[in-house]
PDB file as gemmi writes it, atoms N, CA and C in Angstrom:
CRYST1    1.000    1.000    1.000  90.00  90.00  90.00 P 1                      
ATOM      1  N   GLN A   1      82.444  91.270 105.852  1.00  0.00           N  
ATOM      2  CA  GLN A   1      81.952  92.275 104.663  1.00  0.00           C  
ATOM      3  C   GLN A   1      82.955  93.118 105.165  1.00  0.00           C  
ATOM      4  N   VAL A   2      83.247  93.782 106.513  1.00  0.00           N  
ATOM      5  CA  VAL A   2      83.867  94.658 106.263  1.00  0.00           C  
ATOM      6  C   VAL A   2      85.527  95.007 105.512  1.00  0.00           C  
ATOM      7  N   GLN A   3      86.149  95.891 104.843  1.00  0.00           N  
ATOM      8  CA  GLN A   3      86.377  95.569 103.987  1.00  0.00           C  
ATOM      9  C   GLN A   3      87.476  96.873 103.502  1.00  0.00           C  
ATOM     10  N   LEU A   4      89.002  96.663 104.365  1.00  0.00           N  
ATOM     11  CA  LEU A   4      89.719  98.130 104.483  1.00  0.00           C  
ATOM     12  C   LEU A   4      90.774  97.634 103.802  1.00  0.00           C  
ATOM     13  N   VAL A   5      91.127  98.816 101.838  1.00  0.00           N  
ATOM     14  CA  VAL A   5      91.993  98.662 101.560  1.00  0.00           C  
ATOM     15  C   VAL A   5      93.244  99.510 100.945  1.00  0.00           C  
ATOM     16  N   GLU A   6      94.272  99.666 101.366  1.00  0.00           N  
ATOM     17  CA  GLU A   6      95.453 100.851 101.270  1.00  0.00           C  
ATOM     18  C   GLU A   6      95.663 100.822 100.761  1.00  0.00           C  
ATOM     19  N   SER A   7      96.369 102.155 100.234  1.00  0.00           N  
ATOM     20  CA  SER A   7      97.009 102.203  99.079  1.00  0.00           C  
ATOM     21  C   SER A   7      97.729 104.253  98.820  1.00  0.00           C  
ATOM     22  N   GLY A   8      99.181 104.041  98.446  1.00  0.00           N  
ATOM     23  CA  GLY A   8      99.609 105.378  98.057  1.00  0.00           C  
ATOM     24  C   GLY A   8     101.613 105.352  98.332  1.00  0.00           C  
ATOM     25  N   GLY A   9     100.934 103.976  98.981  1.00  0.00           N  
ATOM     26  CA  GLY A   9     102.774 103.687  99.419  1.00  0.00           C  
ATOM     27  C   GLY A   9     103.483 103.330  97.683  1.00  0.00           C  
ATOM     28  N   GLY A  10     104.667 103.837  98.730  1.00  0.00           N  
ATOM     29  CA  GLY A  10     105.700 103.687  97.663  1.00  0.00           C  
ATOM     30  C   GLY A  10     107.227 104.337  97.502  1.00  0.00           C  
ATOM     31  N   LEU A  11     107.897 104.764  96.986  1.00  0.00           N  
ATOM     32  CA  LEU A  11     109.705 105.145  97.662  1.00  0.00           C  
ATOM     33  C   LEU A  11     109.226 106.803  97.499  1.00  0.00           C  
ATOM     34  N   VAL A  12     110.012 107.612  98.194  1.00  0.00           N  
ATOM     35  CA  VAL A  12     109.648 108.349  98.717  1.00  0.00           C  
ATOM     36  C   VAL A  12     111.792 108.955  98.928  1.00  0.00           C  
ATOM     37  N   GLN A  13     111.616 110.406  98.901  1.00  0.00           N  
ATOM     38  CA  GLN A  13     112.956 110.770  99.021  1.00  0.00           C  
ATOM     39  C   GLN A  13     112.759 111.348 100.826  1.00  0.00           C  
ATOM     40  N   ALA A  14     113.966 110.728 101.849  1.00  0.00           N  
ATOM     41  CA  ALA A  14     113.853 111.367 103.152  1.00  0.00           C  
ATOM     42  C   ALA A  14     113.508 113.493 102.594  1.00  0.00           C  
ATOM     43  N   GLY A  15     112.316 114.426 103.453  1.00  0.00           N  
ATOM     44  CA  GLY A  15     111.992 115.016 103.188  1.00  0.00           C  
ATOM     45  C   GLY A  15     110.966 115.590 102.012  1.00  0.00           C  
ATOM     46  N   GLY A  16     110.406 114.539 101.485  1.00  0.00           N  
ATOM     47  CA  GLY A  16     109.412 114.307 100.824  1.00  0.00           C  
ATOM     48  C   GLY A  16     107.873 114.337 101.245  1.00  0.00           C  
ATOM     49  N   SER A  17     107.440 114.436 100.912  1.00  0.00           N  
ATOM     50  CA  SER A  17     105.471 114.538 101.168  1.00  0.00           C  
ATOM     51  C   SER A  17     104.642 113.086 100.479  1.00  0.00           C  
ATOM     52  N   LEU A  18     103.935 112.187 101.227  1.00  0.00           N  
ATOM     53  CA  LEU A  18     102.710 110.911 101.198  1.00  0.00           C  
ATOM     54  C   LEU A  18     101.530 110.869 101.333  1.00  0.00           C  
ATOM     55  N   THR A  19     100.724 111.025 100.796  1.00  0.00           N  
ATOM     56  CA  THR A  19      99.245 110.778 101.751  1.00  0.00           C  
ATOM     57  C   THR A  19      99.132 108.883 101.313  1.00  0.00           C  
ATOM     58  N   LEU A  20      98.432 108.299 101.959  1.00  0.00           N  
ATOM     59  CA  LEU A  20      98.183 107.679 102.709  1.00  0.00           C  
ATOM     60  C   LEU A  20      96.570 107.220 101.967  1.00  0.00           C  
ATOM     61  N   SER A  21      95.720 105.729 101.268  1.00  0.00           N  
ATOM     62  CA  SER A  21      94.927 106.161 101.633  1.00  0.00           C  
ATOM     63  C   SER A  21      93.928 104.308 102.310  1.00  0.00           C  
ATOM     64  N   CYS A  22      93.301 105.135 102.611  1.00  0.00           N  
ATOM     65  CA  CYS A  22      92.060 103.464 102.925  1.00  0.00           C  
ATOM     66  C   CYS A  22      90.945 104.265 102.804  1.00  0.00           C  
ATOM     67  N   ALA A  23      90.429 102.472 102.755  1.00  0.00           N  
ATOM     68  CA  ALA A  23      88.961 101.746 101.126  1.00  0.00           C  
ATOM     69  C   ALA A  23      88.176 101.423 102.472  1.00  0.00           C  
ATOM     70  N   ALA A  24      86.434 101.980 102.951  1.00  0.00           N  
ATOM     71  CA  ALA A  24      86.456 100.907 102.982  1.00  0.00           C  
ATOM     72  C   ALA A  24      85.089 100.388 102.071  1.00  0.00           C  
ATOM     73  N   SER A  25      84.815  99.654 102.461  1.00  0.00           N  
ATOM     74  CA  SER A  25      83.545  99.808 101.729  1.00  0.00           C  
ATOM     75  C   SER A  25      82.536 100.041 101.906  1.00  0.00           C  
ATOM     76  N   GLY A  26      82.470  99.938 102.977  1.00  0.00           N  
ATOM     77  CA  GLY A  26      80.983 100.206 104.042  1.00  0.00           C  
ATOM     78  C   GLY A  26      81.186 101.732 104.249  1.00  0.00           C  
ATOM     79  N   SER A  27      80.337 102.206 105.631  1.00  0.00           N  
ATOM     80  CA  SER A  27      80.041 103.466 106.522  1.00  0.00           C  
ATOM     81  C   SER A  27      80.736 103.297 107.558  1.00  0.00           C  
ATOM     82  N   ILE A  28      82.082 102.130 107.617  1.00  0.00           N  
ATOM     83  CA  ILE A  28      82.722 102.456 108.994  1.00  0.00           C  
ATOM     84  C   ILE A  28      83.003 102.695 109.909  1.00  0.00           C  
ATOM     85  N   PHE A  29      84.209 104.257 108.734  1.00  0.00           N  
ATOM     86  CA  PHE A  29      84.566 105.790 109.199  1.00  0.00           C  
ATOM     87  C   PHE A  29      84.459 106.186 109.635  1.00  0.00           C  
ATOM     88  N   ARG A  30      82.632 106.402 109.809  1.00  0.00           N  
ATOM     89  CA  ARG A  30      81.600 107.894 109.776  1.00  0.00           C  
ATOM     90  C   ARG A  30      80.875 107.151 111.428  1.00  0.00           C  
ATOM     91  N   ARG A  31      81.179 105.935 112.226  1.00  0.00           N  
ATOM     92  CA  ARG A  31      80.792 105.318 112.797  1.00  0.00           C  
ATOM     93  C   ARG A  31      81.654 104.971 113.609  1.00  0.00           C  
ATOM     94  N   ASN A  32      83.032 104.478 113.406  1.00  0.00           N  
ATOM     95  CA  ASN A  32      83.676 104.651 114.709  1.00  0.00           C  
ATOM     96  C   ASN A  32      84.987 105.401 114.360  1.00  0.00           C  
ATOM     97  N   THR A  33      86.227 104.967 115.845  1.00  0.00           N  
ATOM     98  CA  THR A  33      87.197 105.634 114.900  1.00  0.00           C  
ATOM     99  C   THR A  33      87.869 104.781 114.146  1.00  0.00           C  
ATOM    100  N   ALA A  34      88.768 105.656 113.640  1.00  0.00           N  
ATOM    101  CA  ALA A  34      89.922 104.801 112.779  1.00  0.00           C  
ATOM    102  C   ALA A  34      91.430 105.387 112.450  1.00  0.00           C  
ATOM    103  N   ASP A  35      92.420 104.634 112.702  1.00  0.00           N  
ATOM    104  CA  ASP A  35      93.910 104.354 112.701  1.00  0.00           C  
ATOM    105  C   ASP A  35      94.475 104.060 112.678  1.00  0.00           C  
ATOM    106  N   TRP A  36      95.586 104.494 112.343  1.00  0.00           N  
ATOM    107  CA  TRP A  36      96.735 103.842 111.513  1.00  0.00           C  
ATOM    108  C   TRP A  36      98.094 103.331 112.682  1.00  0.00           C  
ATOM    109  N   TYR A  37      97.823 102.453 111.694  1.00  0.00           N  
ATOM    110  CA  TYR A  37      99.377 101.640 112.519  1.00  0.00           C  
ATOM    111  C   TYR A  37     100.546 101.727 111.214  1.00  0.00           C  
ATOM    112  N   ARG A  38     102.025 101.181 112.356  1.00  0.00           N  
ATOM    113  CA  ARG A  38     102.647 101.343 110.978  1.00  0.00           C  
ATOM    114  C   ARG A  38     103.541  99.370 111.920  1.00  0.00           C  
ATOM    115  N   GLN A  39     104.632  99.447 111.058  1.00  0.00           N  
ATOM    116  CA  GLN A  39     105.282  98.279 111.444  1.00  0.00           C  
ATOM    117  C   GLN A  39     107.110  98.367 111.314  1.00  0.00           C  
ATOM    118  N   ALA A  40     107.550  98.343 111.745  1.00  0.00           N  
ATOM    119  CA  ALA A  40     109.116  99.271 110.721  1.00  0.00           C  
ATOM    120  C   ALA A  40     109.760  97.455 111.606  1.00  0.00           C  
ATOM    121  N   PRO A  41     110.671  96.928 110.611  1.00  0.00           N  
ATOM    122  CA  PRO A  41     111.058  95.743 110.368  1.00  0.00           C  
ATOM    123  C   PRO A  41     112.524  95.029 111.509  1.00  0.00           C  
ATOM    124  N   GLY A  42     111.562  93.503 112.141  1.00  0.00           N  
ATOM    125  CA  GLY A  42     112.103  94.159 113.036  1.00  0.00           C  
ATOM    126  C   GLY A  42     111.982  94.854 114.350  1.00  0.00           C  
ATOM    127  N   LYS A  43     110.711  95.395 114.657  1.00  0.00           N  
ATOM    128  CA  LYS A  43     110.360  95.776 115.681  1.00  0.00           C  
ATOM    129  C   LYS A  43     108.193  95.726 115.888  1.00  0.00           C  
ATOM    130  N   GLN A  44     108.155  96.375 116.905  1.00  0.00           N  
ATOM    131  CA  GLN A  44     106.997  96.327 117.356  1.00  0.00           C  
ATOM    132  C   GLN A  44     106.430  96.825 116.636  1.00  0.00           C  
ATOM    133  N   ARG A  45     104.205  96.734 116.179  1.00  0.00           N  
ATOM    134  CA  ARG A  45     103.301  97.464 115.862  1.00  0.00           C  
ATOM    135  C   ARG A  45     103.364  98.667 116.358  1.00  0.00           C  
ATOM    136  N   GLU A  46     103.460 100.045 115.616  1.00  0.00           N  
ATOM    137  CA  GLU A  46     102.642 100.694 117.554  1.00  0.00           C  
ATOM    138  C   GLU A  46     101.968 102.068 116.228  1.00  0.00           C  
ATOM    139  N   LEU A  47     100.603 102.792 117.132  1.00  0.00           N  
ATOM    140  CA  LEU A  47      99.529 103.307 116.702  1.00  0.00           C  
ATOM    141  C   LEU A  47     100.414 104.207 116.050  1.00  0.00           C  
ATOM    142  N   VAL A  48     100.509 105.671 114.595  1.00  0.00           N  
ATOM    143  CA  VAL A  48     100.489 105.898 114.504  1.00  0.00           C  
ATOM    144  C   VAL A  48      99.299 107.841 114.880  1.00  0.00           C  
ATOM    145  N   ALA A  49      98.814 107.283 114.435  1.00  0.00           N  
ATOM    146  CA  ALA A  49      97.182 108.620 114.461  1.00  0.00           C  
ATOM    147  C   ALA A  49      96.078 107.476 114.652  1.00  0.00           C  
ATOM    148  N   THR A  50      94.783 108.737 115.334  1.00  0.00           N  
ATOM    149  CA  THR A  50      93.810 108.313 115.294  1.00  0.00           C  
ATOM    150  C   THR A  50      92.541 109.319 114.567  1.00  0.00           C  
ATOM    151  N   LEU A  51      92.049 109.382 114.366  1.00  0.00           N  
ATOM    152  CA  LEU A  51      90.863 109.591 114.466  1.00  0.00           C  
ATOM    153  C   LEU A  51      89.306 109.573 114.125  1.00  0.00           C  
ATOM    154  N   SER A  52      88.553 110.526 115.683  1.00  0.00           N  
ATOM    155  CA  SER A  52      87.077 109.417 115.932  1.00  0.00           C  
ATOM    156  C   SER A  52      86.623 110.254 115.408  1.00  0.00           C  
ATOM    157  N   THR A  53      85.153 109.776 115.344  1.00  0.00           N  
ATOM    158  CA  THR A  53      83.899 110.244 115.495  1.00  0.00           C  
ATOM    159  C   THR A  53      83.594 112.313 115.392  1.00  0.00           C  
ATOM    160  N   ASN A  54      83.788 111.850 116.159  1.00  0.00           N  
ATOM    161  CA  ASN A  54      83.815 113.835 116.717  1.00  0.00           C  
ATOM    162  C   ASN A  54      85.561 114.566 116.322  1.00  0.00           C  
ATOM    163  N   GLY A  55      85.871 114.456 114.966  1.00  0.00           N  
ATOM    164  CA  GLY A  55      86.626 115.501 115.342  1.00  0.00           C  
ATOM    165  C   GLY A  55      88.206 115.330 116.025  1.00  0.00           C  
ATOM    166  N   TYR A  56      88.031 114.147 117.381  1.00  0.00           N  
ATOM    167  CA  TYR A  56      89.330 113.967 118.286  1.00  0.00           C  
ATOM    168  C   TYR A  56      90.351 113.587 117.203  1.00  0.00           C  
ATOM    169  N   THR A  57      91.958 113.702 117.600  1.00  0.00           N  
ATOM    170  CA  THR A  57      92.871 113.337 117.359  1.00  0.00           C  
ATOM    171  C   THR A  57      94.511 113.155 117.603  1.00  0.00           C  
ATOM    172  N   TYR A  58      94.805 111.520 117.797  1.00  0.00           N  
ATOM    173  CA  TYR A  58      95.630 111.853 118.763  1.00  0.00           C  
ATOM    174  C   TYR A  58      97.117 110.711 117.261  1.00  0.00           C  
ATOM    175  N   TYR A  59      98.178 111.348 117.581  1.00  0.00           N  
ATOM    176  CA  TYR A  59      99.398 111.429 116.175  1.00  0.00           C  
ATOM    177  C   TYR A  59     100.726 110.812 117.948  1.00  0.00           C  
ATOM    178  N   VAL A  60     100.872 110.247 117.273  1.00  0.00           N  
ATOM    179  CA  VAL A  60     102.439 109.524 118.524  1.00  0.00           C  
ATOM    180  C   VAL A  60     103.304 110.365 117.990  1.00  0.00           C  
ATOM    181  N   GLY A  61     104.102 111.119 119.801  1.00  0.00           N  
ATOM    182  CA  GLY A  61     104.430 111.951 118.957  1.00  0.00           C  
ATOM    183  C   GLY A  61     105.680 112.114 118.464  1.00  0.00           C  
ATOM    184  N   SER A  62     107.165 111.345 117.590  1.00  0.00           N  
ATOM    185  CA  SER A  62     107.841 111.038 117.041  1.00  0.00           C  
ATOM    186  C   SER A  62     107.109 111.413 114.935  1.00  0.00           C  
ATOM    187  N   VAL A  63     105.473 111.358 114.868  1.00  0.00           N  
ATOM    188  CA  VAL A  63     104.916 111.640 114.241  1.00  0.00           C  
ATOM    189  C   VAL A  63     104.622 113.642 114.313  1.00  0.00           C  
ATOM    190  N   LYS A  64     104.188 113.511 115.281  1.00  0.00           N  
ATOM    191  CA  LYS A  64     103.476 115.594 115.752  1.00  0.00           C  
ATOM    192  C   LYS A  64     103.459 116.337 114.528  1.00  0.00           C  
ATOM    193  N   GLY A  65     103.481 116.679 114.057  1.00  0.00           N  
ATOM    194  CA  GLY A  65     103.398 118.254 112.942  1.00  0.00           C  
ATOM    195  C   GLY A  65     104.292 117.732 111.941  1.00  0.00           C  
ATOM    196  N   ARG A  66     104.063 116.408 111.571  1.00  0.00           N  
ATOM    197  CA  ARG A  66     104.574 116.004 110.481  1.00  0.00           C  
ATOM    198  C   ARG A  66     103.447 115.053 109.415  1.00  0.00           C  
ATOM    199  N   PHE A  67     103.046 114.502 110.249  1.00  0.00           N  
ATOM    200  CA  PHE A  67     101.076 113.626 109.607  1.00  0.00           C  
ATOM    201  C   PHE A  67      99.826 114.380 110.636  1.00  0.00           C  
ATOM    202  N   THR A  68      99.033 114.063 109.209  1.00  0.00           N  
ATOM    203  CA  THR A  68      97.177 114.386 109.605  1.00  0.00           C  
ATOM    204  C   THR A  68      97.077 114.094 109.246  1.00  0.00           C  
ATOM    205  N   ILE A  69      95.771 113.217 110.309  1.00  0.00           N  
ATOM    206  CA  ILE A  69      94.933 112.546 109.727  1.00  0.00           C  
ATOM    207  C   ILE A  69      93.926 112.693 109.312  1.00  0.00           C  
ATOM    208  N   SER A  70      92.618 112.661 108.388  1.00  0.00           N  
ATOM    209  CA  SER A  70      92.195 112.760 108.084  1.00  0.00           C  
ATOM    210  C   SER A  70      90.747 112.292 107.206  1.00  0.00           C  
ATOM    211  N   ARG A  71      89.523 112.255 106.902  1.00  0.00           N  
ATOM    212  CA  ARG A  71      88.682 110.887 106.591  1.00  0.00           C  
ATOM    213  C   ARG A  71      87.967 112.046 105.429  1.00  0.00           C  
ATOM    214  N   ASP A  72      87.103 111.522 105.036  1.00  0.00           N  
ATOM    215  CA  ASP A  72      86.548 112.010 103.864  1.00  0.00           C  
ATOM    216  C   ASP A  72      85.394 110.821 103.514  1.00  0.00           C  
ATOM    217  N   ASN A  73      83.985 111.556 104.459  1.00  0.00           N  
ATOM    218  CA  ASN A  73      82.713 110.228 104.488  1.00  0.00           C  
ATOM    219  C   ASN A  73      81.716 109.809 103.841  1.00  0.00           C  
ATOM    220  N   ALA A  74      81.788 110.591 102.479  1.00  0.00           N  
ATOM    221  CA  ALA A  74      80.943 111.052 101.358  1.00  0.00           C  
ATOM    222  C   ALA A  74      81.494 109.581 100.815  1.00  0.00           C  
ATOM    223  N   LYS A  75      83.430 109.288 100.057  1.00  0.00           N  
ATOM    224  CA  LYS A  75      84.148 108.241 100.520  1.00  0.00           C  
ATOM    225  C   LYS A  75      84.197 107.533 100.448  1.00  0.00           C  
ATOM    226  N   ASN A  76      84.378 107.128 101.960  1.00  0.00           N  
ATOM    227  CA  ASN A  76      84.646 105.917 103.280  1.00  0.00           C  
ATOM    228  C   ASN A  76      85.447 105.926 102.987  1.00  0.00           C  
ATOM    229  N   THR A  77      86.739 107.033 103.044  1.00  0.00           N  
ATOM    230  CA  THR A  77      87.823 107.161 103.013  1.00  0.00           C  
ATOM    231  C   THR A  77      88.582 108.026 104.452  1.00  0.00           C  
ATOM    232  N   VAL A  78      89.795 107.011 104.640  1.00  0.00           N  
ATOM    233  CA  VAL A  78      90.306 108.330 106.606  1.00  0.00           C  
ATOM    234  C   VAL A  78      91.694 108.246 104.556  1.00  0.00           C  
ATOM    235  N   TYR A  79      92.834 109.265 105.255  1.00  0.00           N  
ATOM    236  CA  TYR A  79      93.891 109.461 104.273  1.00  0.00           C  
ATOM    237  C   TYR A  79      94.951 109.518 106.227  1.00  0.00           C  
ATOM    238  N   LEU A  80      96.118 109.880 105.395  1.00  0.00           N  
ATOM    239  CA  LEU A  80      97.521 109.976 106.264  1.00  0.00           C  
ATOM    240  C   LEU A  80      98.257 110.671 104.923  1.00  0.00           C  
ATOM    241  N   HIS A  81      98.015 112.328 105.175  1.00  0.00           N  
ATOM    242  CA  HIS A  81      98.958 113.029 105.027  1.00  0.00           C  
ATOM    243  C   HIS A  81     100.334 113.294 105.957  1.00  0.00           C  
ATOM    244  N   MET A  82     101.361 112.579 105.170  1.00  0.00           N  
ATOM    245  CA  MET A  82     102.776 112.926 106.146  1.00  0.00           C  
ATOM    246  C   MET A  82     103.589 114.022 104.789  1.00  0.00           C  
ATOM    247  N   THR A  83     104.589 114.362 106.312  1.00  0.00           N  
ATOM    248  CA  THR A  83     105.021 115.629 104.933  1.00  0.00           C  
ATOM    249  C   THR A  83     106.639 115.141 106.152  1.00  0.00           C  
ATOM    250  N   SER A  84     107.848 115.810 105.377  1.00  0.00           N  
ATOM    251  CA  SER A  84     109.311 116.095 106.727  1.00  0.00           C  
ATOM    252  C   SER A  84     109.803 115.021 105.990  1.00  0.00           C  
ATOM    253  N   LEU A  85     109.353 113.471 105.504  1.00  0.00           N  
ATOM    254  CA  LEU A  85     109.454 111.906 105.828  1.00  0.00           C  
ATOM    255  C   LEU A  85     110.994 112.014 106.459  1.00  0.00           C  
ATOM    256  N   LYS A  86     111.099 111.123 106.984  1.00  0.00           N  
ATOM    257  CA  LYS A  86     112.544 110.275 107.643  1.00  0.00           C  
ATOM    258  C   LYS A  86     112.529 109.112 106.812  1.00  0.00           C  
ATOM    259  N   PRO A  87     113.447 109.231 107.415  1.00  0.00           N  
ATOM    260  CA  PRO A  87     114.350 107.439 107.111  1.00  0.00           C  
ATOM    261  C   PRO A  87     113.614 106.787 108.371  1.00  0.00           C  
ATOM    262  N   GLU A  88     113.424 106.746 109.177  1.00  0.00           N  
ATOM    263  CA  GLU A  88     112.886 106.440 110.239  1.00  0.00           C  
ATOM    264  C   GLU A  88     110.230 105.787 109.903  1.00  0.00           C  
ATOM    265  N   ASP A  89     110.914 106.079 109.247  1.00  0.00           N  
ATOM    266  CA  ASP A  89     108.904 106.766 109.075  1.00  0.00           C  
ATOM    267  C   ASP A  89     108.977 105.186 108.381  1.00  0.00           C  
ATOM    268  N   THR A  90     110.329 104.098 107.516  1.00  0.00           N  
ATOM    269  CA  THR A  90     109.839 103.515 106.945  1.00  0.00           C  
ATOM    270  C   THR A  90     109.738 102.450 107.490  1.00  0.00           C  
ATOM    271  N   ALA A  91     108.574 101.564 107.220  1.00  0.00           N  
ATOM    272  CA  ALA A  91     108.008 100.613 107.507  1.00  0.00           C  
ATOM    273  C   ALA A  91     105.436 100.068 106.151  1.00  0.00           C  
ATOM    274  N   VAL A  92     105.583  99.004 107.301  1.00  0.00           N  
ATOM    275  CA  VAL A  92     105.132  99.073 106.285  1.00  0.00           C  
ATOM    276  C   VAL A  92     103.292  99.484 107.109  1.00  0.00           C  
ATOM    277  N   TYR A  93     101.684  99.972 106.282  1.00  0.00           N  
ATOM    278  CA  TYR A  93     101.859 101.580 107.060  1.00  0.00           C  
ATOM    279  C   TYR A  93     100.524 100.438 106.727  1.00  0.00           C  
ATOM    280  N   TYR A  94      99.387 100.450 108.091  1.00  0.00           N  
ATOM    281  CA  TYR A  94      97.749  99.502 108.000  1.00  0.00           C  
ATOM    282  C   TYR A  94      96.921 100.909 108.919  1.00  0.00           C  
ATOM    283  N   CYS A  95      96.041 100.207 107.466  1.00  0.00           N  
ATOM    284  CA  CYS A  95      94.241 100.652 109.134  1.00  0.00           C  
ATOM    285  C   CYS A  95      93.910 100.120 108.988  1.00  0.00           C  
ATOM    286  N   HIS A  96      93.287 101.028 110.378  1.00  0.00           N  
ATOM    287  CA  HIS A  96      92.782  99.503 111.245  1.00  0.00           C  
ATOM    288  C   HIS A  96      90.883 100.430 111.890  1.00  0.00           C  
ATOM    289  N   ALA A  97      90.240  99.752 112.767  1.00  0.00           N  
ATOM    290  CA  ALA A  97      88.764 100.215 113.134  1.00  0.00           C  
ATOM    291  C   ALA A  97      88.438  98.804 113.645  1.00  0.00           C  
ATOM    292  N   VAL A  98      87.986  98.967 114.546  1.00  0.00           N  
ATOM    293  CA  VAL A  98      86.712  98.346 115.506  1.00  0.00           C  
ATOM    294  C   VAL A  98      84.708  98.786 115.549  1.00  0.00           C  
ATOM    295  N   GLU A  99      84.021  97.180 114.753  1.00  0.00           N  
ATOM    296  CA  GLU A  99      83.012  97.750 115.210  1.00  0.00           C  
ATOM    297  C   GLU A  99      82.017  96.549 115.214  1.00  0.00           C  
ATOM    298  N   LEU A 100      81.278  96.156 116.649  1.00  0.00           N  
ATOM    299  CA  LEU A 100      80.594  95.301 116.258  1.00  0.00           C  
ATOM    300  C   LEU A 100      80.995  94.254 116.513  1.00  0.00           C  
ATOM    301  N   GLY A 101      82.653  94.984 117.700  1.00  0.00           N  
ATOM    302  CA  GLY A 101      83.389  94.195 118.910  1.00  0.00           C  
ATOM    303  C   GLY A 101      84.360  92.680 117.180  1.00  0.00           C  
ATOM    304  N   SER A 102      84.916  93.406 116.159  1.00  0.00           N  
ATOM    305  CA  SER A 102      85.665  92.710 115.269  1.00  0.00           C  
ATOM    306  C   SER A 102      86.385  94.073 114.302  1.00  0.00           C  
ATOM    307  N   ASN A 103      87.215  93.854 114.822  1.00  0.00           N  
ATOM    308  CA  ASN A 103      88.833  94.235 114.850  1.00  0.00           C  
ATOM    309  C   ASN A 103      89.490  93.823 112.657  1.00  0.00           C  
ATOM    310  N   TYR A 104      88.886  94.900 112.068  1.00  0.00           N  
ATOM    311  CA  TYR A 104      89.180  94.891 111.257  1.00  0.00           C  
ATOM    312  C   TYR A 104      90.558  96.241 110.041  1.00  0.00           C  
ATOM    313  N   TRP A 105      91.412  95.313 109.523  1.00  0.00           N  
ATOM    314  CA  TRP A 105      92.501  95.976 109.902  1.00  0.00           C  
ATOM    315  C   TRP A 105      93.016  95.728 108.057  1.00  0.00           C  
ATOM    316  N   GLY A 106      93.461  96.911 107.488  1.00  0.00           N  
ATOM    317  CA  GLY A 106      94.407  96.201 105.715  1.00  0.00           C  
ATOM    318  C   GLY A 106      95.314  95.721 105.759  1.00  0.00           C  
ATOM    319  N   LYS A 107      95.754  95.100 104.266  1.00  0.00           N  
ATOM    320  CA  LYS A 107      96.301  94.725 104.392  1.00  0.00           C  
ATOM    321  C   LYS A 107      98.516  95.327 104.146  1.00  0.00           C  
ATOM    322  N   GLY A 108      97.535  96.853 104.189  1.00  0.00           N  
ATOM    323  CA  GLY A 108      99.352  97.528 104.685  1.00  0.00           C  
ATOM    324  C   GLY A 108      99.553  97.821 103.346  1.00  0.00           C  
ATOM    325  N   THR A 109      99.902  98.354 103.258  1.00  0.00           N  
ATOM    326  CA  THR A 109     101.397  99.797 102.213  1.00  0.00           C  
ATOM    327  C   THR A 109     102.921 100.292 102.546  1.00  0.00           C  
ATOM    328  N   LEU A 110     103.297  99.794 101.792  1.00  0.00           N  
ATOM    329  CA  LEU A 110     104.910 100.141 102.472  1.00  0.00           C  
ATOM    330  C   LEU A 110     105.566 101.020 102.032  1.00  0.00           C  
ATOM    331  N   VAL A 111     105.639 102.250 102.907  1.00  0.00           N  
ATOM    332  CA  VAL A 111     106.403 103.728 103.144  1.00  0.00           C  
ATOM    333  C   VAL A 111     107.564 103.361 102.710  1.00  0.00           C  
ATOM    334  N   THR A 112     108.315 103.289 101.938  1.00  0.00           N  
ATOM    335  CA  THR A 112     110.007 103.511 102.310  1.00  0.00           C  
ATOM    336  C   THR A 112     110.485 104.940 102.324  1.00  0.00           C  
ATOM    337  N   VAL A 113     111.063 105.873 102.529  1.00  0.00           N  
ATOM    338  CA  VAL A 113     111.634 106.795 102.639  1.00  0.00           C  
ATOM    339  C   VAL A 113     113.442 106.474 102.088  1.00  0.00           C  
ATOM    340  N   SER A 114     113.600 107.338 101.555  1.00  0.00           N  
ATOM    341  CA  SER A 114     115.583 107.591 101.850  1.00  0.00           C  
ATOM    342  C   SER A 114     116.286 108.108 101.598  1.00  0.00           C  
ATOM    343  N   THR A 115     116.969 107.817 101.615  1.00  0.00           N  
ATOM    344  CA  THR A 115     118.951 109.025 102.465  1.00  0.00           C  
ATOM    345  C   THR A 115     118.609 110.136 101.232  1.00  0.00           C  
TER     346      THR A 115                                                      
END                                                                             
């Protein structure tokens, strides 16, 4: 029943900003940690950011200070606000959550950062 749908990806110039959204079909992000992952061509999928229900955040070192994860519980949506984008940020970005022993993933949204 749980569905996660990412949106907001696209083409942006280096140094620009972009905000990704992950909308859930239910209130999963009010009860569980939310994650953003990304996968660039030929590379391993990596955890980019985490937001716990108590407000704890984690960012991978390469994006710390540039990306911000947040949520709007009323909208059942998690966001990833990206600034000072670099070509190395080009990847498919996925949102993720776990509930009742099941992993839930969105289908991904492509972010392309041009030089």
